[in-house]
C-alpha positions in Angstrom: -51.0 19.7 23.8 -47.5 19.5 25.2 -46.9 18.2 28.7 -45.5 21.6 30.0 -48.5 23.6 28.9 -50.9 21.0 30.5 -49.1 21.3 33.8 -49.3 25.1 33.8 -53.0 25.0 33.1 -53.6 22.5 35.9 -51.6 24.6 38.3 -53.6 27.7 37.5 -56.8 25.9 38.1 -55.4 24.7 41.4 -54.7 28.3 42.4 -58.2 29.4 41.7 -59.6 26.6 43.7 -57.3 27.3 46.6 -58.2 31.0 46.6 -61.9 30.2 46.7 -61.3 27.7 49.5 -59.3 30.2 51.5 -62.0 32.7 51.1 -64.6 30.3 52.3 -62.6 28.8 55.2 -61.2 32.0 56.5 -64.3 34.0 55.9 -62.4 36.9 54.6 -59.6 36.6 57.2 -55.9 37.7 57.0 -54.8 38.3 53.4 -51.2 37.2 54.4 -52.4 33.7 54.7 -53.7 33.8 51.2 -50.4 35.2 49.9 -48.5 32.4 51.6 -50.7 29.8 50.0 -50.2 31.4 46.6 -46.4 31.5 47.0 -46.3 27.8 48.0 -48.4 26.9 45.0 -46.2 28.8 42.6 -43.1 27.0 44.0 -44.8 23.7 43.2 -45.6 24.9 39.7 -42.0 25.9 39.0 -40.6 22.6 40.3 -43.0 20.6 38.2 -42.3 22.7 35.1 -38.6 22.3 35.5 -39.0 18.6 35.9 -41.2 18.4 32.8 -38.6 20.0 30.5 -37.6 17.5 27.8 -34.1 16.1 28.0 -32.4 16.4 24.7 -31.6 13.1 23.0 -28.1 12.2 22.1 -28.8 13.3 18.5 -29.9 16.8 19.6 -27.5 19.7 20.3 -27.6 21.9 23.4 -26.5 25.5 23.4 -23.7 25.9 25.9 -23.0 29.6 25.1 -19.8 28.7 23.3 -19.0 28.1 19.6 -18.8 24.5 18.1 -15.2 25.0 17.3 -14.5 25.5 21.1 -16.8 22.5 22.0 -15.1 20.1 19.5 -11.3 20.1 19.5 -9.9 19.7 16.0 -6.8 17.4 15.7 -4.2 18.7 13.3 -1.5 16.5 11.9 2.0 17.6 12.7 4.2 17.5 9.6 7.1 15.1 9.8 10.4 16.8 9.6 13.3 14.8 8.1 16.5 15.9 9.8 19.4 16.7 7.5 22.0 13.9 7.6 25.4 14.7 9.0 27.3 13.5 5.8 25.8 14.1 2.4 27.3 15.3 -0.9 25.8 16.4 -4.2 27.6 17.0 -7.5 26.9 20.4 -9.0 29.3 20.4 -11.9 31.7 18.1 -13.8 33.9 18.1 -16.9 34.4 15.3 -19.5 31.0 13.9 -20.3 30.5 10.2 -20.3 31.5 8.5 -23.6 33.9 11.1 -24.8 36.4 9.7 -27.3 40.2 9.8 -26.9 43.1 8.4 -28.8 45.4 5.9 -27.0 47.8 7.7 -24.6 45.9 11.0 -24.6 46.0 13.0 -21.3 43.0 14.7 -19.9 41.8 16.2 -16.6 38.5 15.1 -15.0 36.9 17.4 -12.3 33.9 17.2 -10.1 32.5 20.1 -8.0 30.7 18.8 -4.9 28.4 20.6 -2.4 28.3 19.8 1.3 24.7 18.9 1.5 24.8 17.6 5.1 24.8 19.2 8.5 28.4 18.4 9.4 31.6 20.2 8.5 34.0 18.4 6.2 37.4 18.6 7.8 40.8 17.9 6.2 40.5 14.2 7.0 37.7 13.8 4.4 39.2 12.3 1.2 38.4 11.4 -2.4 39.5 7.8 -3.1 39.6 5.5 -6.0 37.1 2.7 -5.5 36.9 0.4 -8.6 37.2 0.1 -12.4 39.9 1.7 -14.6 42.2 4.1 -12.6 43.8 5.4 -15.8 46.8 6.8 -13.8 44.6 8.9 -11.5 45.3 9.4 -7.7 44.3 6.7 -5.4 43.4 9.2 -2.6 43.1 13.0 -2.3 42.6 14.8 1.1 40.8 18.1 1.4 43.1 21.1 1.6 40.7 23.0 3.9 37.4 22.6 5.7 34.1 22.7 3.8 31.1 24.0 5.8 27.5 22.9 5.1 26.4 24.5 1.8 29.9 25.2 0.6 31.5 23.6 -2.5 34.8 21.9 -3.3 36.3 20.7 -6.6 38.3 17.5 -7.0 40.5 17.1 -10.1 42.2 14.0 -11.5 44.9 14.0 -14.2 44.2 10.8 -16.3 45.7 9.1 -19.3 43.7 7.1 -21.9 44.8 3.4 -22.0 46.9 2.2 -25.0 44.2 -0.3 -26.3 40.9 0.6 -28.0 37.8 0.1 -25.8 35.5 1.6 -23.2 36.9 2.5 -19.8 35.3 3.6 -16.6 36.9 4.5 -13.3 34.9 5.1 -10.0 36.0 7.4 -7.1 34.2 8.1 -3.9 34.1 10.7 -1.1 34.8 9.3 2.3 34.2 11.0 5.7 36.9 11.2 8.4 35.4 8.1 10.1 35.3 6.1 6.8 31.6 6.7 6.1 30.9 6.5 2.3 29.3 9.5 0.7 28.7 10.0 -3.0 30.1 7.8 -5.8 31.5 9.6 -8.9 33.0 8.2 -12.1 34.7 9.0 -15.4 33.8 7.0 -18.5 35.6 7.3 -21.9 36.0 5.5 -25.2 39.5 5.0 -26.6 39.9 4.6 -30.4 37.0 3.1 -32.3 35.8 0.0 -30.5 33.8 -2.5 -32.6 30.1 -2.1 -32.8 27.6 -4.8 -31.9 28.4 -8.4 -32.9 27.8 -9.0 -36.6 28.9 -11.0 -39.6 30.5 -8.3 -41.7 31.0 -10.3 -44.9 30.6 -13.7 -46.7 33.0 -14.6 -49.5 32.2 -17.6 -51.8 34.9 -19.9 -53.3 34.7 -22.3 -56.2 37.7 -23.5 -58.2 35.8 -23.1 -61.4 32.4 -21.5 -62.2 32.0 -23.6 -65.3 32.1 -27.3 -64.5 32.1 -30.3 -66.8 31.0 -33.3 -64.9 29.0 -36.4 -65.1 25.4 -36.0 -63.9 23.9 -36.2 -61.4 26.8 -35.0 -59.3 27.4 -32.9 -56.2 29.1 -29.5 -56.8 30.9 -28.2 -53.8 30.6 -24.5 -52.8 32.6 -22.9 -50.0 31.9 -19.6 -48.1 34.1 -17.7 -45.7 32.2 -16.0 -42.9 33.8 -12.9 -41.2 32.7 -11.7 -37.8 33.7 -8.5 -36.0 33.7 -9.9 -32.5 33.1 -12.9 -30.4 29.7 -14.5 -30.7 27.6 -17.3 -32.0 26.6 -17.4 -35.7 23.8 -19.5 -37.0 23.3 -20.1 -40.8 21.8 -22.3 -43.5 22.3 -22.9 -47.2 19.8 -22.9 -50.1 20.3 -23.6 -53.9 18.6 -23.2 -57.2 17.9 -26.9 -57.5 15.5 -26.7 -54.5 17.9 -28.0 -52.0 18.7 -26.6 -48.6 20.7 -27.4 -45.4 19.6 -27.6 -41.8 20.5 -24.7 -39.6 24.1 -24.9 -38.4 26.1 -22.8 -36.0 29.6 -21.7 -35.2 30.9 -19.8 -32.2 33.6 -17.2 -32.6 35.9 -16.7 -29.6 37.0 -13.4 -31.0 36.7 -11.4 -34.3 37.8 -13.7 -37.1 36.9 -15.9 -40.1 35.3 -19.3 -40.6 35.0 -21.4 -43.8 31.8 -23.4 -44.3 30.8 -25.6 -47.3 27.8 -27.0 -49.1 27.0 -29.4 -52.0 24.6 -28.5 -54.8 23.2 -31.6 -56.6 23.4 -31.0 -60.4 21.1 -33.4 -62.3 21.4 -31.8 -65.7 23.3 -29.2 -67.7 22.4 -25.6 -66.8 23.0 -22.6 -64.6 22.9 -23.1 -60.8 23.4 -20.9 -57.8 23.9 -21.3 -54.0 23.5 -18.7 -51.3 23.9 -18.5 -47.5 21.5 -17.1 -44.9 23.0 -15.7 -41.7 20.3 -16.0 -39.2 22.1 -14.8 -36.0 23.1 -12.1 -35.7 22.3 -10.5 -39.1 19.1 -12.1 -40.4 20.5 -11.6 -43.9 21.1 -13.5 -47.1 24.5 -13.5 -48.7 25.1 -14.5 -52.4 24.2 -16.0 -54.6 27.2 -17.8 -56.0 26.5 -18.5 -59.7 28.0 -21.4 -61.7 27.3 -23.4 -64.9 27.3 -27.2 -65.2 27.9 -29.1 -68.4 26.9 -32.7 -68.0 29.2 -35.1 -69.9 28.5 -38.7 -71.0 
């Protein structure tokens, strides 16, 4: 039995006993006295019942007459707002794609259309300036003709001339604010003529005074080869021959496109047909040859 119910039963018993006692002691006297006694007893019962009510533990919830959402405040994250910078530009269009080919001396016009992507107005002290690379006859500086409000666009044009020598050329311009702050960087990149491809040996040509040789045997037969490269770079190579001979790996560095003659000796021990060939390891990884010749061994 729960404690509250036990207290109520005990109190009711006490009332009955009290009533009987009053009847006996008063001998059927004033009923108001009996009523007063009953009221006092009921007050005691109510006090004891209230005190006996269980106190909810920390894990139990009490009804407060309001919803849980009102009792527990939910914390919501406030999204971070990145302010728009004062000075910002974005290219929305351009002419002359990177890598376009021109002949030496060709004239062309490069344009960039830029949008004011910042929060500040571009006044007429904003300018488009050459920064680095190949200027190709373009302006070193262009000032805005009129103000450009945020969200508006402006086009810069440069009249350029392809250089006289073959090759790849790149010029870089930049937009500057009136206080010198650097905004976007923009460039033009072209190819003039037909510049050489990747470094390579383009040919190997063999030389022998005679391809039929009368000689005493054994004897060394000299073979020469001319290596042609298309650009500066390091060439590594080695020889091999039909008699089973070979050379160690050798190298030669070209400072520019050009030719280099190398040589090798084939040891002929008897009459017969022979050959020699050359392997270009770097940069080609390729065999050239063979160079064929015949040896007649004489007494």
